[in-house]
C-alpha positions in Angstrom: 0.0 0.0 0.0 1.2 3.5 -0.8 -0.3 7.0 -0.2 1.0 10.5 -0.4 1.4 13.2 2.1 -1.3 15.3 0.7 -3.8 12.5 1.5 -2.5 12.2 5.0 -2.8 15.9 5.5 -6.4 15.6 4.6 -6.9 12.7 7.0 -5.2 14.6 9.7 -7.5 17.6 9.2 -10.6 15.4 9.2 -9.5 13.9 12.5 -9.2 17.3 14.0 -12.4 18.8 12.6 -14.6 15.8 12.4 -16.4 17.4 9.5 -15.9 17.5 5.8 -17.0 21.1 5.3 -14.9 22.6 8.2 -11.8 20.5 7.2 -12.2 21.9 3.6 -12.2 25.5 4.8 -9.1 24.8 6.9 -7.4 23.2 4.0 -8.6 25.9 1.6 -10.0 23.3 -0.7 -13.5 22.8 -2.0 -15.7 20.2 -0.1 -16.0 17.8 -3.1 -12.2 17.6 -3.3 -11.9 16.7 0.3 -14.7 14.1 0.0 -12.7 12.6 -3.0 -9.6 12.5 -0.9 -11.6 10.7 1.7 -12.7 8.1 -0.7 -9.1 7.5 -1.9 -8.0 7.2 1.8 -10.7 4.6 2.4 -9.4 2.6 -0.7 -5.8 2.9 0.5 -6.5 1.7 4.1 -9.3 -0.7 3.3 -11.5 0.8 6.1 -14.3 3.3 6.2 -12.2 5.5 8.6 -15.2 7.6 9.5 -18.9 7.0 10.1 -21.6 9.6 10.4 -22.5 10.6 13.9 -24.8 13.3 15.2 -23.4 16.2 12.9 -19.9 15.0 13.1 -17.7 12.3 11.6 -16.8 9.5 14.1 -13.5 7.9 13.5 -13.2 4.1 13.5 -10.7 2.2 15.6 -8.5 1.8 12.5 -8.5 5.6 11.9 -7.7 6.3 15.6 -4.7 3.9 15.2 -3.5 5.5 11.9 -3.7 8.9 13.4 -1.8 8.0 16.5 1.0 6.8 14.3 1.1 9.8 11.8 -0.1 12.9 13.6 3.1 14.0 15.2 5.3 13.0 12.2 2.9 15.2 9.9 3.4 18.1 12.3 7.1 17.9 12.0 7.1 17.6 8.1 4.8 20.6 7.9 7.3 22.6 10.0 10.3 21.4 7.9 8.7 22.3 4.5 6.9 25.4 5.6 7.7 28.5 3.5 9.7 31.2 5.2 7.5 33.6 7.1 6.0 36.6 5.1 7.4 39.9 6.2 5.2 42.7 4.7 7.7 45.5 5.8 10.4 43.9 3.6 8.2 43.0 0.7 8.0 44.6 -2.8 4.4 43.6 -3.7 3.1 43.4 -7.3 -0.5 42.6 -7.6 -3.0 42.5 -10.5 -6.7 42.9 -9.5 -9.7 42.4 -11.6 -12.9 44.7 -10.9 -15.8 46.2 -12.8 -15.6 50.1 -12.9 -18.2 50.6 -10.2 -16.7 47.9 -7.8 -13.3 49.4 -8.4 -14.5 52.8 -7.4 -16.2 51.5 -4.2 -13.6 49.1 -2.9 -10.2 49.3 -4.4 -9.0 52.7 -3.2 -9.4 51.7 0.4 -8.0 48.2 -0.2 -5.0 49.5 -2.0 -4.3 52.1 0.8 -4.5 49.7 3.6 -2.2 47.1 1.8 0.3 49.7 0.4 0.8 51.2 3.8 2.2 48.0 5.3 4.7 46.9 2.7 8.1 48.3 1.6 6.9 48.9 -1.9 3.7 48.3 -3.8 2.5 48.2 -7.5 -1.1 47.3 -8.3 -2.5 46.9 -11.8 -6.3 47.1 -12.0 -7.9 45.3 -15.1 -11.6 45.3 -16.0 -13.8 42.2 -15.4 -17.4 41.4 -14.5 -19.5 38.7 -12.8 -19.9 36.8 -16.0 -16.1 36.4 -16.9 -14.4 36.8 -13.6 -14.2 32.9 -12.9 -12.5 32.2 -16.3 -10.2 35.2 -15.8 -9.0 33.9 -12.4 -8.6 30.3 -13.6 -6.5 31.6 -16.5 -4.2 33.4 -14.1 -5.3 36.9 -15.5 -5.5 38.3 -12.0 -4.1 37.6 -8.6 -7.5 38.6 -7.0 -10.8 39.9 -8.2 -13.6 41.9 -6.8 -17.3 41.6 -8.0 -20.9 41.6 -7.2 -23.0 38.5 -6.5 -22.4 35.5 -8.7 -21.7 31.7 -8.6 -18.1 30.4 -8.5 -16.9 26.8 -9.3 -15.1 24.9 -6.6 -11.6 26.0 -8.0 -12.4 29.6 -6.9 -12.5 30.8 -3.3 -15.1 33.5 -2.8 -15.5 35.6 0.3 -18.4 38.1 0.9 -17.0 41.6 1.8 -20.2 43.6 2.0 -24.0 43.0 1.6 -26.2 45.9 0.5 -29.6 46.9 -0.7 -30.6 49.5 -3.3 -31.2 53.3 -3.2 -32.5 55.7 -5.8 -30.5 58.7 -6.8 -32.0 62.1 -7.9 -31.3 65.8 -8.4 -32.6 67.7 -5.4 -32.4 70.9 -7.3 -34.8 69.7 -9.7 -37.5 67.8 -7.6 -38.4 66.8 -4.0 -39.7 63.2 -3.4 -43.1 63.3 -1.7 -43.7 61.6 1.7 -45.4 58.7 -0.1 -42.8 57.7 -2.4 -43.8 54.5 -4.3 -46.5 55.9 -6.6 -44.3 58.8 -7.5 -41.4 56.4 -8.1 -43.7 54.4 -10.4 -44.7 57.5 -12.5 -41.3 59.3 -12.9 -38.6 58.8 -15.5 -35.7 56.5 -14.9 -32.1 56.3 -15.9 -31.6 52.5 -16.4 -28.3 50.5 -16.0 -28.7 47.8 -18.6 -27.1 44.3 -18.2 -24.5 43.4 -20.8 -26.6 40.2 -21.7 -29.9 42.3 -22.0 -31.7 40.2 -19.3 -34.3 42.1 -17.4 -33.5 43.5 -13.9 -35.5 42.9 -10.9 -36.9 46.4 -11.2 -38.2 45.7 -14.6 -39.6 42.4 -13.3 -41.4 44.4 -10.5 -42.9 46.9 -13.0 -44.1 43.9 -15.0 -45.5 42.2 -12.1 -47.7 45.1 -11.1 -48.6 45.8 -14.6 -46.9 49.1 -15.0 -44.7 50.5 -17.8 -41.3 52.0 -16.6 -40.5 55.3 -18.2 -37.0 55.3 -19.4 -35.1 58.5 -20.1 -31.7 56.9 -20.7 -30.5 53.3 -20.8 -26.7 52.8 -20.2 -24.3 50.1 -19.6 -22.0 52.4 -17.6 -23.1 52.6 -13.9 -20.8 55.5 -13.2 -22.4 57.6 -15.9 -25.8 57.5 -14.2 -25.0 60.6 -12.2 -24.4 62.7 -15.3 -27.7 61.7 -16.7 -29.6 62.3 -13.5 -28.1 65.7 -12.9 -30.3 68.4 -14.2 -33.2 66.1 -15.0 -36.5 65.0 -13.2 -35.3 61.3 -13.3 -34.1 58.8 -10.8 -31.4 56.0 -11.0 -31.8 52.8 -8.9 -28.3 51.6 -7.8 -26.7 49.6 -5.1 -26.7 51.8 -2.1 -22.9 52.3 -1.6 -22.6 53.3 -5.2 -25.6 55.7 -5.2 -24.2 57.2 -2.0 -20.7 57.6 -3.5 -22.0 59.2 -6.7 -24.4 61.4 -5.0 -21.6 62.9 -2.8 -19.5 63.5 -5.9 -22.1 65.1 -8.1 -24.2 67.0 -5.5 -27.2 64.7 -5.8 -29.3 63.0 -3.2 -30.7 59.5 -2.5 -33.7 57.8 -0.9 -34.2 54.1 -0.1 -35.8 51.9 -2.9 -39.7 52.1 -2.0 -40.3 48.4 -2.3 -38.8 45.2 -1.0 -36.0 43.9 -3.1 -33.1 41.5 -3.3 -29.7 42.3 -1.8 -26.4 41.9 -3.4 -23.0 40.9 -2.3 -19.7 42.4 -3.1 -17.1 39.7 -2.9 -13.3 39.0 -3.3 -12.3 35.9 -5.3 -9.0 34.1 -5.9 -8.0 30.7 -7.2 -7.6 27.9 -4.6 -4.4 27.1 -6.4 -2.9 30.1 -4.6 -4.4 29.0 -1.2 -1.1 28.0 0.4 0.7 31.2 -0.9 1.6 33.2 2.3 1.2 36.5 0.4 -2.4 35.6 -0.5 -3.2 34.6 3.1 -1.8 37.9 4.3 -3.5 39.9 1.5 -6.9 38.3 2.2 -6.6 38.9 5.9 -5.8 42.6 5.3 -8.9 42.9 3.1 -11.1 41.1 5.5 -9.9 43.7 8.3 -10.7 46.5 6.0 -14.1 45.3 5.1 -15.0 44.6 8.7 -14.0 48.2 9.6 -16.3 49.5 6.8 -19.3 47.4 7.6 -18.9 46.5 11.3 -19.5 42.8 10.6 -17.3 39.8 9.7 -17.1 38.6 6.1 -18.7 35.3 5.0 -16.8 32.5 3.0 -18.9 31.0 0.3 
């Protein structure tokens, strides 16, 4: 019988966590990958190794014996082969980030500031991406890390939510004042609409359709940052993610009010390839971004 150290490392973490999902997070792997490794371990040792208990994995007697033999040697080997400690103050950091224009405006100035202040030298290249192409871009190695709104990611991509938000409506207060009962007024006025690149309808369009109303469109644009220019000087509103609406309103002398009906929330996330999961630079980078996001929102981020 032969096995490799990677499998034994998975076994060691399963013995510690007694749960496939938690072990996967500790190993920075996908849950299916850890399940596949467990299947290989069972084949190698000719034993189930774990049986299901009340919300945990219960090791078999054979698993207990194997762990007693390999746990300490594995700890020693991990120390021997561990990369040298990452020292930010001595590091010349070069990073390529991917982000859509609105996500870049919202997140990256703060993130770049908090990272660059802690390293000896930093250079960041920001390239465009969006929720439709970001996974392929990361898997091809186009970016070290990417930032985007809600979306699904394959097991090869690590995604962590930095911020959850709802929607607000941006308008020009020099042109109009919203009434105390906003919804009927919102349904009647003109809108500056941000169109999706694949032309699918937005949840706002779906809402108008559901209540059998026609949405009056002044301008339809693919550029979310241009909405303020179209709103200014008109009697139209633009419905945007709340942080973006607030950012543009501050810059352009506009104002906002909350979306006057219940709607979905969206997530702003950071993503990177799990192949980089054991890179100490990526560990450090992700930790700094988590800390920055928590300082902005007052809450911990969520792994996905």
